[in-house]
N, C-alpha and C positions, 0 to 999 in steps of 0.2 A: 937194127935192136928189138927189144920185146915192146917196147910203146906204140914202137910203128906202127907193128904188126896188132898190137890193140886198136893205135888211131887208124889203119888200114880198114879193118873190121865194123868199127863203129860206123866210121865215112860211107862204109857201101850201102848199109844199113838206114843210113839216115839222110843219104844223097837227094832227095826229092827235095827236101825242107831246107836240108843247108846249100842246097842251088838254089832255091827261091828265096830265100832272106839273105843268101852271099856271105854264108858263113863256114866256117871248117870247125874240125875238131883237131886239136893244135897239142902236141906234145910236146912238155912241159919241160927243160931241161931239169937233170935230178938237182943241180946247185941252184938253182933259182931259191931266194926266199919272197918271192912276192906275199906269200901269204904268212910271213911271219908277224908277229906282233909279243914282244916281252911287257910282260904285266910289272908294273912299278917296284920297286921295294923287293921283286923275289926275281932268282933264277930259272922261271919256268915260261917257257917258253910256248905260244900256243898258235897252232897251224903249221908252217913252213913250209911245204907244198902240195901240191896235187898230181898227179900222172899225168890225165890231160884235163882240156876247158877248152868249151866252146866260146871261139871268137870272130871277130870279122873277119871274112877270105883275106882280107888284105896281109893281113899278119902270116901268110906262107912265101908271098914274095917280097915283104920289109917286115923283117925279122923286129926292125927296131921300133915297129910300132905295137908292140908285145902290150907296153902300160896303158895307153891309149885306151888299145881295144880291150882290159879287161873291165873297163868303167862300163863295155855293153854287153860284156855275158850275162849269159842265164842258167849255165850249168856246168858245173865240175864233177868229173866224172873220177876215182880212187879206182885201182884194179888192184886185187888181192887174188894171188891163185888158190887160196881158201881162204874166204870173208868168215873173220869171226864176228861175234858179240864185241870182243875187245876192240876191235876196230871204228867200233860206233864213234868214240871218243875221239878219234882221228878225223872221222868225217862233220862233226858236229862243229869241232876246231874250224875245219876250215870254210864251214857254214856260214860262222859267226868274223870269221876275218874277209872274208868274199863280198859279203853282204855288205861291208864297210867299204869296202872299193867300188861296189857296181852302183850303178844308177838304178838298176831296178832289181824285183826280188828275185832271190836266187836258189838254187835248188843244188844239192849236191848228191851223187849216184854214189853209193859204195855195191861193187859188184866182183866177182867172180867170169864174167861173161858167160855164164852157163844156167845155175840153176837158184844166182843170187844175184838182186837187183833190188838194194835197198834203195829209197828216197828219201831224203831228209830235206826238211824245207820250215824256216822260222812261218809259226801261226799265229794269229791273232793274240792279243792281249788275252789271258784269265785273271780276273779279280787283279790282285797287284804281279803277274808273274808274265814275265815273256815263255811263253812256250813253242821249243823245236818241235816237230812232227817227225814221225818216222812211219813209210809204208813198203810191206816187204811185199815183191812180185817174183814167181820162180820160173814163170812161162819168158823164154824171150822176145818171143813175137806182143804179150802184150805189154812187156817193159819198154819195147823203142816204140810201140803205140803210144807211152806217155811221154816219151822222151820228145816226139816230134811234136807234143803238145806244147810241151814246156820251151821249146825254143824261139816260137813266136810269139812277141811281147802283146798278142792281140785277144791268147783266149788262156784260160786259167783252167786246171782239173781239179785245183784246192785251193782256198787262201792262202798266197804267202804275202810276207809282209816284209820292208824294210826294217832293220834294227833300228834307225834312226827315228821311224815311229814308235818306236815300243819306249823310246825314252819319254818324261814325263814333261806337261808344256811347261811354258816358260809364260808366268803372268807378274810384273813389275818388277822388283830387285828379288830377287828367285834364290833361296837355300841349296836349289841342288847339284850346287858344284860349278864347275870351271867348266866340263866338256857342253852342255846346256847352254849354258854362257855363250860357248863360240858356237855353237849351232844356230843363236837368237842372233847372233852378229852378224854369222854370214848372212840369213837371210833377210836380216836390216841391208847389207850392202847389195845383196843380188835384186832385193825390189828396188836399189835404186839406181844402179848401173847394171845388171844383170850378170848372169853367170859367171862366178870367177874359179878356172877350175884350179886353178894353185892353191886357193883358198880353202875350196870344198877339197882338194885333198889332205891338205893340213891339216882342216878336223875331223877327216876321217881318221887319221895317224892317231889324230888326240884319243880316239873312239878307242883303237884299236889298244890301246895302249891302257886305258881304264877299264877293261872288259875285267869281270871278276874271273875268280877261278872258276868250273863248273861242278 
């Protein structure tokens, strides 16, 4: 399939970093809805799917590990034969939803694998607004150099933030709403009993459902 040829092309150019970090470029099933979030009270679906995603290499031999491996993802890739400005909304939707699902800051790449390599990431908060940044690269060699820096968690080419870090802090009985309260409860449980993956995922799902229209 075409996505497999995209995957092979990317893995060839990222081989050294993927091997070192024990990761792979995974072609996502077109029927997968792991990046989908429905906005409450509307019929608007945020996200949906992505073509390729960088995951732990274990998913190649154990596809059932796809869900847990998503949490360690650093980069998702949306491939278009002709990447247009209108495709940016789809990429940003994927970025927001993936940021909820993963443990670390993530980047989404919109590309035609030729002269358009547009990277999207959640930047630092500006005043009261959460800002999504993008950078456009036209040289494939430069784009692959950036991708290699994004995959390892030890270096950052630019400041990327987790979406949850952009939410208001909680002090006492907050009026910030149920999402922030749920996050605070999770941190309280985590401080006493350690990380709870099921509870963390439930809180993530709640955040995804509460993301406003862009």
